[in-house]
C-alpha positions in Angstrom: -11.5 -0.3 10.2 -12.6 1.3 7.0 -9.5 2.1 4.9 -10.0 3.9 1.5 -7.3 4.5 -1.1 -7.5 8.1 -2.2 -4.7 8.3 -4.7 -2.6 5.5 -6.2 0.6 5.8 -8.1 1.7 2.4 -9.6 5.3 1.9 -10.9 8.3 -0.4 -10.7 11.7 0.9 -9.8 13.9 -2.1 -9.9 14.0 -5.8 -10.9 15.6 -6.8 -7.6 13.2 -7.9 -4.8 12.0 -6.5 -2.6 10.9 -3.9 -5.2 8.6 -1.0 -4.8 5.4 -1.3 -6.9 3.4 1.8 -5.9 2.8 4.7 -3.6 -0.7 5.4 -2.1 -2.5 8.0 0.0 -5.1 6.3 2.3 -7.9 7.6 4.5 -8.8 5.8 7.7 -12.3 5.9 9.0 -12.8 9.3 7.4 -10.7 10.8 10.1 -7.0 10.5 9.1 -5.1 10.6 5.8 -1.7 8.9 5.5 0.3 10.1 2.5 3.1 8.1 1.0 2.3 4.5 1.9 4.7 2.3 -0.1 3.7 -1.0 -1.6 6.5 -3.6 -2.0 6.7 -7.1 -3.5 8.7 -9.4 -1.3 11.4 -11.8 -2.6 8.9 -14.6 -1.9 6.2 -13.0 -4.0 4.0 -11.6 -1.3 3.1 -7.9 -0.8 3.9 -5.7 2.2 3.4 -2.0 2.9 5.6 0.6 4.6 4.0 3.6 6.3 6.0 6.9 6.5 8.7 7.0 9.2 6.8 9.6 11.2 4.1 7.1 12.0 4.3 4.1 14.2 1.6 1.5 13.7 0.9 -0.3 16.9 -2.3 -1.9 15.6 -1.6 -4.9 13.4 -5.3 -4.9 12.4 -5.0 -1.4 11.1 -1.7 -2.1 9.3 -3.3 -5.2 7.7 -6.4 -3.2 6.7 -4.1 -0.6 5.0 -2.1 -3.4 3.3 -5.3 -5.1 2.0 -6.8 -1.9 0.6 -3.5 -0.9 -1.2 -2.9 -4.5 -2.6 -6.5 -4.7 -3.8 -6.1 -1.4 -5.6 -2.8 -2.5 -7.1 -4.4 -5.8 -8.4 -7.4 -3.9 -9.8 -5.1 -1.4 -11.7 -2.8 -4.1 -12.9 -5.7 -6.2 -14.3 -7.3 -3.2 -16.0 -4.0 -2.5 -17.8 -3.7 -6.0 -19.3 
């Protein structure tokens, strides 16, 4: 599945984990746009995403594709800031 990050809004809200790191709007296969995907850092140091409550992801492959695209964008933005 081709997932493209259209807009990316990095920030940090709290020092407690899990903490939110960013919001993103993503496009899937040029057919669907999902706005408000949240990127979190887990208490164990990994990353996970949360899609808006109005969506239910039944495809783990699709959810992983979204997570990978958002995390890659986050790492790219973070490395260009430093």
